[in-house]
PDB file as gemmi writes it, atoms N, CA and C in Angstrom:
CRYST1    1.000    1.000    1.000  90.00  90.00  90.00 P 1                      
ATOM      1  N   MET A   1     -41.416-157.561-124.256  1.00  0.00           N  
ATOM      2  CA  MET A   1     -42.145-157.230-123.037  1.00  0.00           C  
ATOM      3  C   MET A   1     -42.063-155.715-122.809  1.00  0.00           C  
ATOM      4  N   PRO A   2     -43.180-155.086-122.478  1.00  0.00           N  
ATOM      5  CA  PRO A   2     -43.188-153.636-122.260  1.00  0.00           C  
ATOM      6  C   PRO A   2     -42.271-153.229-121.110  1.00  0.00           C  
ATOM      7  N   ASP A   3     -41.741-152.019-121.211  1.00  0.00           N  
ATOM      8  CA  ASP A   3     -40.872-151.558-120.138  1.00  0.00           C  
ATOM      9  C   ASP A   3     -41.699-151.129-118.929  1.00  0.00           C  
ATOM     10  N   GLN A   4     -41.006-150.990-117.819  1.00  0.00           N  
ATOM     11  CA  GLN A   4     -41.646-150.712-116.540  1.00  0.00           C  
ATOM     12  C   GLN A   4     -42.468-149.427-116.569  1.00  0.00           C  
ATOM     13  N   LYS A   5     -41.933-148.360-117.153  1.00  0.00           N  
ATOM     14  CA  LYS A   5     -42.654-147.084-117.181  1.00  0.00           C  
ATOM     15  C   LYS A   5     -43.969-147.202-117.943  1.00  0.00           C  
ATOM     16  N   LYS A   6     -43.945-147.952-119.030  1.00  0.00           N  
ATOM     17  CA  LYS A   6     -45.154-148.140-119.833  1.00  0.00           C  
ATOM     18  C   LYS A   6     -46.203-148.943-119.050  1.00  0.00           C  
ATOM     19  N   ILE A   7     -45.743-149.950-118.328  1.00  0.00           N  
ATOM     20  CA  ILE A   7     -46.652-150.762-117.516  1.00  0.00           C  
ATOM     21  C   ILE A   7     -47.268-149.914-116.404  1.00  0.00           C  
ATOM     22  N   ILE A   8     -46.442-149.116-115.738  1.00  0.00           N  
ATOM     23  CA  ILE A   8     -46.945-148.247-114.667  1.00  0.00           C  
ATOM     24  C   ILE A   8     -47.987-147.280-115.220  1.00  0.00           C  
ATOM     25  N   LYS A   9     -47.687-146.680-116.353  1.00  0.00           N  
ATOM     26  CA  LYS A   9     -48.628-145.745-116.980  1.00  0.00           C  
ATOM     27  C   LYS A   9     -49.951-146.445-117.302  1.00  0.00           C  
ATOM     28  N   GLY A  10     -49.874-147.666-117.817  1.00  0.00           N  
ATOM     29  CA  GLY A  10     -51.077-148.431-118.111  1.00  0.00           C  
ATOM     30  C   GLY A  10     -51.869-148.759-116.859  1.00  0.00           C  
ATOM     31  N   CYS A  11     -51.164-149.115-115.791  1.00  0.00           N  
ATOM     32  CA  CYS A  11     -51.837-149.408-114.525  1.00  0.00           C  
ATOM     33  C   CYS A  11     -52.557-148.172-114.001  1.00  0.00           C  
ATOM     34  N   LEU A  12     -51.907-147.023-114.106  1.00  0.00           N  
ATOM     35  CA  LEU A  12     -52.527-145.776-113.659  1.00  0.00           C  
ATOM     36  C   LEU A  12     -53.779-145.450-114.464  1.00  0.00           C  
ATOM     37  N   ALA A  13     -53.800-145.892-115.715  1.00  0.00           N  
ATOM     38  CA  ALA A  13     -54.966-145.673-116.578  1.00  0.00           C  
ATOM     39  C   ALA A  13     -56.045-146.733-116.365  1.00  0.00           C  
ATOM     40  N   GLY A  14     -55.768-147.708-115.476  1.00  0.00           N  
ATOM     41  CA  GLY A  14     -56.749-148.748-115.185  1.00  0.00           C  
ATOM     42  C   GLY A  14     -56.729-149.916-116.150  1.00  0.00           C  
ATOM     43  N   ASN A  15     -55.650-150.068-116.900  1.00  0.00           N  
ATOM     44  CA  ASN A  15     -55.530-151.146-117.878  1.00  0.00           C  
ATOM     45  C   ASN A  15     -55.258-152.471-117.155  1.00  0.00           C  
ATOM     46  N   SER A  16     -56.202-153.386-117.201  1.00  0.00           N  
ATOM     47  CA  SER A  16     -56.066-154.657-116.477  1.00  0.00           C  
ATOM     48  C   SER A  16     -54.937-155.517-117.036  1.00  0.00           C  
ATOM     49  N   ARG A  17     -54.650-155.399-118.320  1.00  0.00           N  
ATOM     50  CA  ARG A  17     -53.544-156.158-118.917  1.00  0.00           C  
ATOM     51  C   ARG A  17     -52.210-155.719-118.308  1.00  0.00           C  
ATOM     52  N   ASP A  18     -52.033-154.411-118.142  1.00  0.00           N  
ATOM     53  CA  ASP A  18     -50.804-153.909-117.532  1.00  0.00           C  
ATOM     54  C   ASP A  18     -50.734-154.267-116.050  1.00  0.00           C  
ATOM     55  N   GLN A  19     -51.878-154.290-115.384  1.00  0.00           N  
ATOM     56  CA  GLN A  19     -51.891-154.711-113.983  1.00  0.00           C  
ATOM     57  C   GLN A  19     -51.440-156.166-113.866  1.00  0.00           C  
ATOM     58  N   GLU A  20     -51.905-157.001-114.782  1.00  0.00           N  
ATOM     59  CA  GLU A  20     -51.491-158.404-114.780  1.00  0.00           C  
ATOM     60  C   GLU A  20     -50.000-158.528-115.075  1.00  0.00           C  
ATOM     61  N   LEU A  21     -49.500-157.744-116.029  1.00  0.00           N  
ATOM     62  CA  LEU A  21     -48.070-157.765-116.342  1.00  0.00           C  
ATOM     63  C   LEU A  21     -47.238-157.364-115.132  1.00  0.00           C  
ATOM     64  N   LEU A  22     -47.666-156.325-114.435  1.00  0.00           N  
ATOM     65  CA  LEU A  22     -46.953-155.879-113.240  1.00  0.00           C  
ATOM     66  C   LEU A  22     -46.949-156.984-112.187  1.00  0.00           C  
ATOM     67  N   TYR A  23     -48.103-157.602-111.986  1.00  0.00           N  
ATOM     68  CA  TYR A  23     -48.202-158.689-111.012  1.00  0.00           C  
ATOM     69  C   TYR A  23     -47.275-159.841-111.392  1.00  0.00           C  
ATOM     70  N   ARG A  24     -47.313-160.251-112.640  1.00  0.00           N  
ATOM     71  CA  ARG A  24     -46.478-161.374-113.082  1.00  0.00           C  
ATOM     72  C   ARG A  24     -44.992-161.056-112.971  1.00  0.00           C  
ATOM     73  N   ARG A  25     -44.639-159.820-113.245  1.00  0.00           N  
ATOM     74  CA  ARG A  25     -43.232-159.433-113.223  1.00  0.00           C  
ATOM     75  C   ARG A  25     -42.662-159.425-111.806  1.00  0.00           C  
ATOM     76  N   TYR A  26     -43.457-159.035-110.823  1.00  0.00           N  
ATOM     77  CA  TYR A  26     -42.925-158.820-109.476  1.00  0.00           C  
ATOM     78  C   TYR A  26     -43.480-159.746-108.396  1.00  0.00           C  
ATOM     79  N   SER A  27     -44.491-160.537-108.684  1.00  0.00           N  
ATOM     80  CA  SER A  27     -45.135-161.311-107.617  1.00  0.00           C  
ATOM     81  C   SER A  27     -44.198-162.318-106.955  1.00  0.00           C  
ATOM     82  N   ALA A  28     -43.335-162.970-107.714  1.00  0.00           N  
ATOM     83  CA  ALA A  28     -42.437-163.965-107.108  1.00  0.00           C  
ATOM     84  C   ALA A  28     -41.477-163.309-106.114  1.00  0.00           C  
ATOM     85  N   LYS A  29     -40.899-162.177-106.505  1.00  0.00           N  
ATOM     86  CA  LYS A  29     -39.978-161.477-105.598  1.00  0.00           C  
ATOM     87  C   LYS A  29     -40.704-160.977-104.358  1.00  0.00           C  
ATOM     88  N   LEU A  30     -41.884-160.415-104.564  1.00  0.00           N  
ATOM     89  CA  LEU A  30     -42.622-159.875-103.431  1.00  0.00           C  
ATOM     90  C   LEU A  30     -43.196-160.977-102.549  1.00  0.00           C  
ATOM     91  N   TYR A  31     -43.464-162.135-103.128  1.00  0.00           N  
ATOM     92  CA  TYR A  31     -43.885-163.283-102.323  1.00  0.00           C  
ATOM     93  C   TYR A  31     -42.744-163.683-101.387  1.00  0.00           C  
ATOM     94  N   GLY A  32     -41.523-163.643-101.898  1.00  0.00           N  
ATOM     95  CA  GLY A  32     -40.356-163.929-101.058  1.00  0.00           C  
ATOM     96  C   GLY A  32     -40.257-162.967 -99.886  1.00  0.00           C  
ATOM     97  N   VAL A  33     -40.543-161.705-100.136  1.00  0.00           N  
ATOM     98  CA  VAL A  33     -40.538-160.705 -99.062  1.00  0.00           C  
ATOM     99  C   VAL A  33     -41.627-161.030 -98.047  1.00  0.00           C  
ATOM    100  N   SER A  34     -42.815-161.342 -98.528  1.00  0.00           N  
ATOM    101  CA  SER A  34     -43.924-161.627 -97.614  1.00  0.00           C  
ATOM    102  C   SER A  34     -43.671-162.890 -96.795  1.00  0.00           C  
ATOM    103  N   LEU A  35     -42.958-163.858 -97.367  1.00  0.00           N  
ATOM    104  CA  LEU A  35     -42.614-165.074 -96.616  1.00  0.00           C  
ATOM    105  C   LEU A  35     -41.715-164.762 -95.421  1.00  0.00           C  
ATOM    106  N   GLN A  36     -40.853-163.774 -95.573  1.00  0.00           N  
ATOM    107  CA  GLN A  36     -39.932-163.415 -94.490  1.00  0.00           C  
ATOM    108  C   GLN A  36     -40.668-162.890 -93.263  1.00  0.00           C  
ATOM    109  N   TYR A  37     -41.842-162.313 -93.476  1.00  0.00           N  
ATOM    110  CA  TYR A  37     -42.572-161.682 -92.384  1.00  0.00           C  
ATOM    111  C   TYR A  37     -43.846-162.425 -92.002  1.00  0.00           C  
ATOM    112  N   SER A  38     -44.042-163.611 -92.548  1.00  0.00           N  
ATOM    113  CA  SER A  38     -45.262-164.375 -92.292  1.00  0.00           C  
ATOM    114  C   SER A  38     -44.928-165.685 -91.593  1.00  0.00           C  
ATOM    115  N   SER A  39     -45.906-166.225 -90.900  1.00  0.00           N  
ATOM    116  CA  SER A  39     -45.692-167.480 -90.180  1.00  0.00           C  
ATOM    117  C   SER A  39     -46.061-168.707 -91.008  1.00  0.00           C  
ATOM    118  N   SER A  40     -46.677-168.494 -92.179  1.00  0.00           N  
ATOM    119  CA  SER A  40     -47.035-169.620 -93.039  1.00  0.00           C  
ATOM    120  C   SER A  40     -47.110-169.151 -94.491  1.00  0.00           C  
ATOM    121  N   ARG A  41     -47.112-170.106 -95.401  1.00  0.00           N  
ATOM    122  CA  ARG A  41     -47.231-169.771 -96.824  1.00  0.00           C  
ATOM    123  C   ARG A  41     -48.598-169.151 -97.129  1.00  0.00           C  
ATOM    124  N   GLU A  42     -49.624-169.658 -96.464  1.00  0.00           N  
ATOM    125  CA  GLU A  42     -50.970-169.120 -96.668  1.00  0.00           C  
ATOM    126  C   GLU A  42     -51.029-167.651 -96.245  1.00  0.00           C  
ATOM    127  N   GLU A  43     -50.458-167.364 -95.094  1.00  0.00           N  
ATOM    128  CA  GLU A  43     -50.420-165.977 -94.628  1.00  0.00           C  
ATOM    129  C   GLU A  43     -49.599-165.111 -95.588  1.00  0.00           C  
ATOM    130  N   ALA A  44     -48.501-165.654 -96.102  1.00  0.00           N  
ATOM    131  CA  ALA A  44     -47.663-164.914 -97.052  1.00  0.00           C  
ATOM    132  C   ALA A  44     -48.437-164.589 -98.325  1.00  0.00           C  
ATOM    133  N   ARG A  45     -49.255-165.523 -98.795  1.00  0.00           N  
ATOM    134  CA  ARG A  45     -50.080-165.261 -99.988  1.00  0.00           C  
ATOM    135  C   ARG A  45     -51.096-164.150 -99.711  1.00  0.00           C  
ATOM    136  N   ASP A  46     -51.676-164.167 -98.509  1.00  0.00           N  
ATOM    137  CA  ASP A  46     -52.617-163.107 -98.131  1.00  0.00           C  
ATOM    138  C   ASP A  46     -51.912-161.753 -98.064  1.00  0.00           C  
ATOM    139  N   VAL A  47     -50.726-161.748 -97.473  1.00  0.00           N  
ATOM    140  CA  VAL A  47     -49.939-160.516 -97.382  1.00  0.00           C  
ATOM    141  C   VAL A  47     -49.614-159.999 -98.780  1.00  0.00           C  
ATOM    142  N   LEU A  48     -49.237-160.904 -99.676  1.00  0.00           N  
ATOM    143  CA  LEU A  48     -48.924-160.524-101.051  1.00  0.00           C  
ATOM    144  C   LEU A  48     -50.145-159.914-101.737  1.00  0.00           C  
ATOM    145  N   GLN A  49     -51.296-160.554-101.586  1.00  0.00           N  
ATOM    146  CA  GLN A  49     -52.519-160.045-102.210  1.00  0.00           C  
ATOM    147  C   GLN A  49     -52.868-158.658-101.673  1.00  0.00           C  
ATOM    148  N   GLU A  50     -52.812-158.496-100.365  1.00  0.00           N  
ATOM    149  CA  GLU A  50     -53.099-157.192 -99.764  1.00  0.00           C  
ATOM    150  C   GLU A  50     -52.072-156.158-100.220  1.00  0.00           C  
ATOM    151  N   GLY A  51     -50.821-156.597-100.342  1.00  0.00           N  
ATOM    152  CA  GLY A  51     -49.769-155.697-100.804  1.00  0.00           C  
ATOM    153  C   GLY A  51     -50.034-155.183-102.206  1.00  0.00           C  
ATOM    154  N   PHE A  52     -50.449-156.064-103.108  1.00  0.00           N  
ATOM    155  CA  PHE A  52     -50.732-155.625-104.476  1.00  0.00           C  
ATOM    156  C   PHE A  52     -51.950-154.704-104.530  1.00  0.00           C  
ATOM    157  N   ILE A  53     -52.924-154.935-103.682  1.00  0.00           N  
ATOM    158  CA  ILE A  53     -54.061-154.013-103.621  1.00  0.00           C  
ATOM    159  C   ILE A  53     -53.564-152.623-103.225  1.00  0.00           C  
ATOM    160  N   LYS A  54     -52.687-152.561-102.222  1.00  0.00           N  
ATOM    161  CA  LYS A  54     -52.128-151.276-101.787  1.00  0.00           C  
ATOM    162  C   LYS A  54     -51.263-150.658-102.883  1.00  0.00           C  
ATOM    163  N   ILE A  55     -50.485-151.493-103.570  1.00  0.00           N  
ATOM    164  CA  ILE A  55     -49.638-150.990-104.660  1.00  0.00           C  
ATOM    165  C   ILE A  55     -50.500-150.336-105.729  1.00  0.00           C  
ATOM    166  N   PHE A  56     -51.538-151.029-106.185  1.00  0.00           N  
ATOM    167  CA  PHE A  56     -52.391-150.478-107.240  1.00  0.00           C  
ATOM    168  C   PHE A  56     -53.157-149.247-106.752  1.00  0.00           C  
ATOM    169  N   THR A  57     -53.565-149.250-105.497  1.00  0.00           N  
ATOM    170  CA  THR A  57     -54.300-148.118-104.937  1.00  0.00           C  
ATOM    171  C   THR A  57     -53.415-146.880-104.803  1.00  0.00           C  
ATOM    172  N   ASN A  58     -52.141-147.093-104.475  1.00  0.00           N  
ATOM    173  CA  ASN A  58     -51.233-145.976-104.204  1.00  0.00           C  
ATOM    174  C   ASN A  58     -50.224-145.715-105.310  1.00  0.00           C  
ATOM    175  N   LEU A  59     -50.398-146.344-106.437  1.00  0.00           N  
ATOM    176  CA  LEU A  59     -49.436-146.213-107.532  1.00  0.00           C  
ATOM    177  C   LEU A  59     -49.244-144.757-107.955  1.00  0.00           C  
ATOM    178  N   HIS A  60     -50.294-143.971-107.846  1.00  0.00           N  
ATOM    179  CA  HIS A  60     -50.196-142.552-108.210  1.00  0.00           C  
ATOM    180  C   HIS A  60     -49.177-141.806-107.350  1.00  0.00           C  
ATOM    181  N   SER A  61     -48.858-142.338-106.164  1.00  0.00           N  
ATOM    182  CA  SER A  61     -47.921-141.651-105.269  1.00  0.00           C  
ATOM    183  C   SER A  61     -46.460-141.999-105.554  1.00  0.00           C  
ATOM    184  N   TYR A  62     -46.218-142.976-106.444  1.00  0.00           N  
ATOM    185  CA  TYR A  62     -44.835-143.289-106.815  1.00  0.00           C  
ATOM    186  C   TYR A  62     -44.321-142.156-107.695  1.00  0.00           C  
ATOM    187  N   SER A  63     -43.258-141.512-107.255  1.00  0.00           N  
ATOM    188  CA  SER A  63     -42.756-140.314-107.937  1.00  0.00           C  
ATOM    189  C   SER A  63     -41.884-140.617-109.143  1.00  0.00           C  
ATOM    190  N   GLY A  64     -41.437-141.851-109.268  1.00  0.00           N  
ATOM    191  CA  GLY A  64     -40.526-142.191-110.355  1.00  0.00           C  
ATOM    192  C   GLY A  64     -39.076-142.090-109.935  1.00  0.00           C  
ATOM    193  N   ASP A  65     -38.834-141.523-108.770  1.00  0.00           N  
ATOM    194  CA  ASP A  65     -37.475-141.440-108.235  1.00  0.00           C  
ATOM    195  C   ASP A  65     -37.180-142.706-107.444  1.00  0.00           C  
ATOM    196  N   GLY A  66     -35.982-143.187-107.549  1.00  0.00           N  
ATOM    197  CA  GLY A  66     -35.599-144.378-106.808  1.00  0.00           C  
ATOM    198  C   GLY A  66     -36.134-145.646-107.443  1.00  0.00           C  
ATOM    199  N   SER A  67     -35.905-146.727-106.759  1.00  0.00           N  
ATOM    200  CA  SER A  67     -36.262-148.051-107.256  1.00  0.00           C  
ATOM    201  C   SER A  67     -37.762-148.319-107.100  1.00  0.00           C  
ATOM    202  N   PHE A  68     -38.402-148.652-108.211  1.00  0.00           N  
ATOM    203  CA  PHE A  68     -39.818-149.008-108.154  1.00  0.00           C  
ATOM    204  C   PHE A  68     -40.004-150.289-107.351  1.00  0.00           C  
ATOM    205  N   GLU A  69     -39.116-151.250-107.570  1.00  0.00           N  
ATOM    206  CA  GLU A  69     -39.205-152.499-106.812  1.00  0.00           C  
ATOM    207  C   GLU A  69     -39.037-152.232-105.319  1.00  0.00           C  
ATOM    208  N   GLY A  70     -38.111-151.355-104.966  1.00  0.00           N  
ATOM    209  CA  GLY A  70     -37.921-150.998-103.561  1.00  0.00           C  
ATOM    210  C   GLY A  70     -39.160-150.353-102.970  1.00  0.00           C  
ATOM    211  N   TRP A  71     -39.814-149.500-103.755  1.00  0.00           N  
ATOM    212  CA  TRP A  71     -41.051-148.852-103.317  1.00  0.00           C  
ATOM    213  C   TRP A  71     -42.111-149.910-103.029  1.00  0.00           C  
ATOM    214  N   MET A  72     -42.239-150.883-103.927  1.00  0.00           N  
ATOM    215  CA  MET A  72     -43.230-151.950-103.735  1.00  0.00           C  
ATOM    216  C   MET A  72     -42.871-152.823-102.541  1.00  0.00           C  
ATOM    217  N   ARG A  73     -41.587-153.116-102.361  1.00  0.00           N  
ATOM    218  CA  ARG A  73     -41.156-153.954-101.233  1.00  0.00           C  
ATOM    219  C   ARG A  73     -41.528-153.302 -99.905  1.00  0.00           C  
ATOM    220  N   ARG A  74     -41.398-151.990 -99.822  1.00  0.00           N  
ATOM    221  CA  ARG A  74     -41.761-151.293 -98.582  1.00  0.00           C  
ATOM    222  C   ARG A  74     -43.257-151.422 -98.306  1.00  0.00           C  
ATOM    223  N   ILE A  75     -44.061-151.432 -99.346  1.00  0.00           N  
ATOM    224  CA  ILE A  75     -45.509-151.578 -99.168  1.00  0.00           C  
ATOM    225  C   ILE A  75     -45.856-152.984 -98.688  1.00  0.00           C  
ATOM    226  N   VAL A  76     -45.255-153.981 -99.318  1.00  0.00           N  
ATOM    227  CA  VAL A  76     -45.546-155.375 -98.949  1.00  0.00           C  
ATOM    228  C   VAL A  76     -44.974-155.649 -97.571  1.00  0.00           C  
TER     229      VAL A  76                                                      
END                                                                             
């Protein structure tokens, strides 16, 4: 499995395969985060989807410092 930096670089280049890998790698954890702040599973799924849209849109702003997962958790 590709390392995180390679996946991020691919996502920044618009590679849909890397975007899918990123989603698969982190969606379960981030779904757990969204469940904590949602009133239903359906709402949590919507929050997760919106969160990933924001993650992909703002990925260029991740500096590489600190935890990437933590950065994504703050967005979700």
